[in-house]
C-alpha positions in Angstrom: 123.1 -80.2 -229.8 124.5 -79.3 -226.3 122.3 -77.3 -224.0 123.3 -73.7 -223.7 123.8 -72.0 -220.3 121.5 -68.9 -220.2 123.5 -66.9 -217.7 126.7 -67.5 -219.6 125.0 -66.4 -222.9 123.8 -63.2 -221.2 127.2 -62.4 -219.8 128.8 -62.9 -223.2 126.1 -60.7 -224.7 127.2 -57.9 -222.3 130.9 -58.4 -223.2 130.1 -58.2 -226.9 128.0 -55.0 -226.3 130.9 -53.4 -224.4 133.3 -54.4 -227.2 131.3 -52.2 -229.6 131.4 -49.0 -227.6 133.8 -47.0 -225.4 131.5 -46.9 -222.3 127.9 -47.9 -221.7 125.5 -47.4 -218.8 123.4 -50.2 -217.3 120.2 -49.1 -219.1 122.0 -48.9 -222.5 123.5 -52.4 -222.0 120.2 -53.8 -220.9 118.5 -52.3 -224.0 121.1 -53.7 -226.3 121.1 -57.2 -224.9 117.4 -57.5 -224.1 118.0 -57.9 -220.4 116.2 -56.3 -217.5 118.4 -53.7 -215.9 118.6 -55.6 -212.6 119.9 -58.7 -214.3 122.4 -56.7 -216.4 123.6 -55.0 -213.2 124.1 -58.3 -211.4 126.0 -59.8 -214.3 128.1 -56.7 -214.7 129.1 -56.9 -211.0 130.5 -60.4 -211.6 132.3 -59.3 -214.7 133.9 -56.4 -212.9 134.9 -58.6 -210.0 136.6 -61.0 -212.5 138.2 -58.3 -214.5 136.3 -58.8 -217.7 134.6 -55.4 -217.3 135.4 -52.2 -215.5 133.4 -49.3 -214.1 134.3 -45.7 -214.6 134.4 -44.3 -211.0 133.3 -40.9 -212.3 130.5 -41.7 -214.7 129.5 -45.1 -213.3 129.4 -46.4 -216.9 131.0 -49.7 -217.9 133.8 -50.6 -220.3 135.8 -53.7 -221.2 138.3 -54.9 -218.6 142.0 -55.8 -219.2 141.4 -59.4 -218.3 140.3 -60.0 -222.0 143.6 -58.6 -223.2 145.5 -61.0 -220.9 143.5 -63.9 -222.2 143.9 -63.0 -225.9 147.6 -62.3 -225.7 148.4 -66.0 -226.2 146.1 -66.2 -229.2 147.7 -63.1 -230.6 151.2 -64.6 -230.2 150.1 -67.8 -232.0 148.4 -65.9 -234.8 151.5 -63.7 -235.3 153.6 -66.8 -235.5 151.3 -68.4 -238.0 151.2 -65.3 -240.2 155.0 -64.9 -240.1 155.5 -68.5 -241.1 152.9 -68.4 -243.9 153.5 -64.9 -245.4 156.4 -65.7 -247.7 154.5 -68.8 -249.0 151.4 -66.7 -249.7 153.6 -64.3 -251.7 155.3 -67.2 -253.6 152.0 -68.8 -254.5 150.6 -65.4 -255.6 153.6 -64.8 -257.7 153.3 -68.1 -259.5 149.6 -68.1 -260.0 148.8 -64.4 -260.2 145.7 -65.0 -258.1 144.7 -63.8 -254.7 146.1 -66.1 -252.0 144.6 -66.4 -248.5 145.4 -67.7 -245.0 142.4 -68.8 -243.1 141.5 -70.4 -239.7 138.4 -72.1 -238.4 136.5 -70.3 -235.7 133.3 -72.1 -234.7 131.2 -72.6 -237.8 133.0 -69.8 -239.7 136.3 -69.5 -241.5 138.2 -66.3 -240.8 140.7 -64.7 -243.2 143.8 -63.8 -241.2 146.1 -62.8 -244.1 146.0 -62.3 -247.8 148.1 -61.4 -250.9 146.0 -59.8 -253.6 146.2 -61.1 -257.2 147.9 -59.1 -259.9 145.5 -59.9 -262.8 143.2 -57.3 -264.2 140.1 -59.1 -262.6 141.1 -60.1 -259.1 139.6 -60.5 -255.7 140.4 -58.5 -252.6 140.1 -60.0 -249.1 139.3 -58.1 -245.9 141.5 -59.4 -243.1 139.3 -60.5 -240.2 136.3 -61.2 -242.5 134.4 -64.4 -241.5 132.1 -66.5 -243.7 130.3 -69.8 -243.1 132.9 -72.6 -243.4 130.6 -74.9 -245.4 130.4 -72.3 -248.2 134.2 -71.9 -248.8 137.1 -74.0 -250.1 139.3 -73.0 -247.1 136.5 -73.8 -244.7 135.8 -77.2 -246.2 139.6 -77.9 -246.2 139.6 -77.3 -242.5 136.4 -79.3 -241.8 137.6 -82.2 -244.0 140.5 -83.0 -241.7 138.4 -82.8 -238.5 136.9 -86.0 -237.1 133.5 -86.5 -238.8 131.9 -86.8 -235.4 133.3 -83.3 -234.6 131.8 -81.9 -237.8 128.5 -83.5 -236.9 128.6 -82.0 -233.4 129.5 -78.6 -234.9 127.0 -78.4 -237.8 124.4 -81.1 -237.0 121.0 -79.7 -236.1 121.8 -76.2 -237.4 120.6 -74.7 -240.7 123.4 -74.6 -243.3 122.7 -71.2 -245.0 122.8 -71.0 -248.8 125.0 -68.2 -250.0 124.3 -69.2 -253.6 122.2 -71.9 -255.4 125.4 -74.0 -255.4 125.9 -74.0 -251.6 125.7 -77.4 -249.9 122.9 -77.0 -247.4 122.6 -80.5 -245.8 125.0 -82.1 -243.5 124.8 -85.4 -245.5 125.9 -83.6 -248.7 128.6 -81.7 -246.9 130.0 -84.9 -245.3 130.1 -86.6 -248.7 132.0 -83.7 -250.1 134.4 -83.7 -247.1 135.1 -87.4 -247.7 136.0 -86.6 -251.4 138.2 -83.7 -250.2 140.2 -86.0 -247.9 140.6 -88.6 -250.6 142.0 -86.2 -253.2 143.9 -84.0 -250.7 142.3 -80.6 -251.5 139.1 -78.7 -251.4 137.3 -76.6 -254.0 134.6 -73.9 -253.8 132.6 -74.0 -257.1 130.7 -70.7 -256.7 129.3 -72.0 -253.4 130.0 -68.7 -251.6 129.8 -66.2 -254.5 128.6 -66.7 -258.0 131.5 -66.4 -260.5 134.1 -67.0 -257.9 136.0 -70.3 -257.4 138.6 -71.4 -254.9 141.1 -74.2 -254.3 142.4 -74.8 -250.7 144.6 -77.2 -248.7 145.0 -77.4 -245.0 148.2 -76.8 -242.9 148.3 -79.9 -240.7 150.2 -80.4 -237.4 152.1 -83.6 -236.6 148.9 -85.4 -235.5 147.1 -84.6 -238.8 144.9 -82.0 -237.3 144.3 -78.7 -239.3 145.9 -75.5 -238.0 144.9 -73.3 -240.9 144.3 -73.4 -244.6 145.8 -71.8 -247.6 143.6 -70.9 -250.6 143.7 -69.4 -254.0 140.6 -67.7 -255.2 139.5 -65.8 -258.4 137.1 -66.1 -261.3 135.8 -69.6 -261.6 137.0 -70.1 -265.2 140.6 -69.3 -264.1 140.5 -71.4 -260.9 138.6 -74.5 -261.6 139.7 -76.3 -264.8 141.9 -79.1 -266.0 145.0 -77.8 -264.1 143.2 -77.4 -260.7 145.0 -80.4 -259.3 148.4 -78.8 -260.2 147.4 -75.7 -258.2 146.3 -77.9 -255.3 149.7 -79.6 -255.4 151.4 -76.2 -255.3 149.3 -75.2 -252.3 150.0 -78.6 -250.5 153.8 -78.2 -251.0 153.7 -74.7 -249.4 151.3 -75.8 -246.6 153.8 -78.6 -245.7 156.6 -76.0 -245.6 154.6 -73.7 -243.3 153.9 -76.6 -241.0 157.6 -77.4 -240.9 158.5 -73.8 -240.1 156.0 -73.8 -237.2 157.6 -77.0 -235.9 154.2 -78.7 -235.6 
């Protein structure tokens, strides 16, 4: 695993603390981040100079700077474009299957739900947009990992503990890599109660022209309705729509 830079870690801790409040003083920030006040003050001075934090001239307290908004505007534009291209396909899949349909992206070791269309059946799942879960526990996460270079997956997850959400979760890198190889061969991923007991998922990636994953589309619901003899047909439906989303994005 690559060595972490302590000063950068500390600066990011300060930014994350500021993101959770309107304004904070140096002592409050130091307490929340475990830093001594003098170190927090020194790092804050750098963050203010670079625009990542700002200091209220009246109270002397700190808040997030507009530089972060500038940096995230490009990400917001890309995410809006992805959601716009995928939304009609999520709705079409939900209409055909009756199940909850999700759009997910990979963020570090987690998969994040960026859009969802709730199912219409009496027992159905509801997804919180912005919710993140460990990628190795979910169908969408495994679909995104499967089309990464195995060396990248090893660098991302090697040397870390793969947490078990249920007794079915794959908790070793070797077992996960074997599953990812199977996923690539058959063209879709499944989650057989690996994140939540009683819940199954089928997912396929949205690939760019180079074959790299941009996002994943998944269908989730009670295991007995999701994982059965017709699972491959559901995966084919997802793959067809994923290809159309990629085409609409021009990737």
